[in-house]
KOLFI-356695 format. One line per field, with one value per residue (C-alpha): x, y, z. Coordinates in steps of 0.2 Angstrom, whole numbers. Each point is the difference from the previous one (the first is absolute). Last residue first. Layout:
KOLFI-356695
east X;...
north Y;...
up Z;...
***
This chain:
KOLFI-356695
east -120;11;-7;-18;3;8;-15;-12;9;5;2;11;-6;14;-4;18;-4;-4;17;9;-8;4;18;1;-8;12;15;-7;-2;19;6;-9;5;19;4;-12;-12;-15;-7;-18;3;17;17;17;16;15;16;13;-3;-19;-8;-19;-11;-18;-8;-14;-6;1;-18;-2;-3;-8;-10;-16;6;4;-17;-8;10;-5;-19;2;5;-13;-13;7;-2;2;11;16;-5;0;17;6;-5;9;15;0;-3;15;11;-3;11;-2;-7;15;-2;-17;-5;6;-10;-16;4;1;-18;-7;8;-7;-18;4;6;0;13;13;-3;1;16;7;-5;9;16;-2;-3;16;10;-7;5;-9;2;10;-5;-11;-18;-9;10;-1;-19;0;9;-12;-15;8;2;1;15;11;-6;4;18;2;-6;13;14;-4;1;17;5;-7;12;-3;10;10;-1;7;-13;-15;2;8;-9;-17;5;5;-17;-9;8;-5;-18;0;7;-15;-12;6;12;14;8;-4;10;15;-3;1;16;8;-5;8;16;3;3;-5;9;16;1;-1;16;10;-13;3;-13;-6;-18;0;7;-13;-14;6;-1;-18;-4;6;-9;14;1;-1;15;11;-5;6;16;3;-4;13;13;-4;1;18;7;18;3;-11;-3;-18;-5;7;-10;-15;1;0;-16;-7;2;-14;11;-2;6;15;5;-3;10;14;0;1;15;9;-3;4;17;7;-9;7;18;-2;3;-19;-3;0;-15;-9;4;-6;-16;-3;2;-12;-13;-1;11;-7;9;1;19;3;-9;13
north -21;-9;11;-4;-19;1;10;-14;-13;-16;-17;-14;-18;-10;-19;-7;-3;18;5;-13;7;18;-5;-9;15;11;-11;0;19;2;-12;9;17;-3;15;11;11;-10;9;-3;11;8;-9;5;-11;5;-9;-5;-18;2;16;2;15;3;14;14;8;19;7;13;18;9;12;-7;-18;4;8;-15;-11;11;-1;-19;-1;11;-10;-16;5;-18;5;-7;8;17;-2;-8;16;11;-11;1;19;2;-12;8;15;14;13;-1;12;6;-18;-5;13;-5;-18;4;7;-15;-12;10;-3;-18;-7;-19;-4;-8;12;15;-6;0;18;4;-7;9;17;-1;-7;12;15;9;19;7;6;-16;4;-8;-16;-2;2;-13;-12;4;-4;-16;-8;-18;-4;-2;18;8;-6;3;18;2;-7;12;14;-6;-1;18;6;3;14;-7;9;-15;0;7;-6;-17;-3;3;-12;-13;2;-1;-17;-6;5;-9;-15;-1;2;-15;2;-12;9;17;-3;-4;15;11;-8;0;18;6;-10;5;18;10;-13;5;16;-10;-9;9;-3;-18;-13;-9;5;-7;-16;-2;6;-14;-12;4;-1;-18;-2;-8;14;12;-8;1;18;5;-10;8;17;-2;-6;14;13;-6;-13;-5;-13;-12;-15;6;1;-17;-7;10;-8;-17;4;6;-16;3;-1;18;4;-11;8;18;-3;-8;16;11;-9;0;19;4;-9;-1;-16;-8;2;-17;-1;0;-12;-14;7;-1;-18;-5;10;-7;-18;4;7;-17;-9;-15;-16;-12;-4;11;14;-1
up -141;13;14;-5;-1;18;6;-7;9;-9;9;-5;5;7;2;-3;-18;-2;8;-11;-16;5;2;-16;-9;8;-6;-18;1;6;-13;-14;6;0;-11;11;-10;4;15;5;15;1;2;5;0;10;-4;14;-1;1;6;0;-5;0;-10;2;-16;1;0;-14;3;-16;11;-7;3;18;3;-7;12;15;-5;-2;18;6;-9;7;18;7;15;-8;-17;7;8;-17;-9;13;-2;-19;0;11;-9;-17;3;-13;12;13;14;-3;-4;17;9;-9;4;19;-1;-9;12;15;-7;-5;17;-3;14;-10;-15;11;7;-18;-1;16;-6;-17;8;10;-14;-13;10;13;0;15;17;2;5;-14;0;19;-1;-13;11;14;-11;-6;17;-7;11;-16;-5;16;0;-19;3;14;-10;-14;12;4;-18;-3;12;19;8;14;17;9;14;-9;-18;2;16;-9;-14;14;8;-17;-3;17;-2;-16;9;11;-15;-10;-15;2;-15;7;16;-10;-11;15;6;-17;-4;16;-4;-18;-4;15;11;-10;10;17;-4;13;13;0;-5;15;-2;-18;6;13;-13;-11;14;3;-18;-3;-16;-9;-13;15;9;-15;-3;17;-3;-17;7;14;-12;-13;14;4;11;5;13;-9;12;4;-18;-4;15;-6;-17;8;9;-17;-8;-12;-15;-3;18;-3;-16;7;15;-10;-12;15;7;-17;-2;18;-1;18;5;-16;7;9;19;3;-15;12;9;-17;-3;18;-1;-17;6;15;-12;-9;-13;-9;3;-16;2;-15;9;14
***
């Protein structure tokens, strides 16, 4: 079909998958689940659902894969439908993956209406199914509020959790502080993060960058000076690219690569072509500061 230059459509896949009904594949839960994941990742979630429906045997991994597939493709209503169809026998596994998947799915979209939906399912999890929330569940609620810009509500969750927040929960809220320019809350979060990991450079660097992003350069410099006084060095960021199965890593102004001459010559050629095409590179003060 492809050799003839005809591209398959959803009807083609329906026909193929229907033909698989008499094939042992439908009884192999591992292969079936792998196919569901493959199609969902390839943005063919409708085909993934066809495979899922043809599977005679499904386990909690199969259900969670289908739910996650819809969420990744931003089809939240259908994710909820599959979630609600999940058999009672797999209810225990919902505590591990499904509840978080649903709540995070609403968080990713991040507007106020979906925040309420996420909180609704969190309440059902606790009140109806009597599931005690773990730190992962609370982390999802913090992320839910943070993505919607409700930082005070997110901080309130952190303060009232029955367990101490970890670096993941606090780190996601700190990143939200940068996105929304909330300096005061960022300072409080960093104090908690430093108590958890005093030697980490990332917490100080992020706070410094938050100051810089809102133009408070004195605050940013103060954080950098404190890092220096404590002997904490900023780890250099790097970029990586994989070519023919080999991963190459680069840092700013890197000249350690064995093919550096060819690389820099190519960069100069690209820069010349950009300028010749009328591109005028701009430099932002905040970017200069972060690369310092």
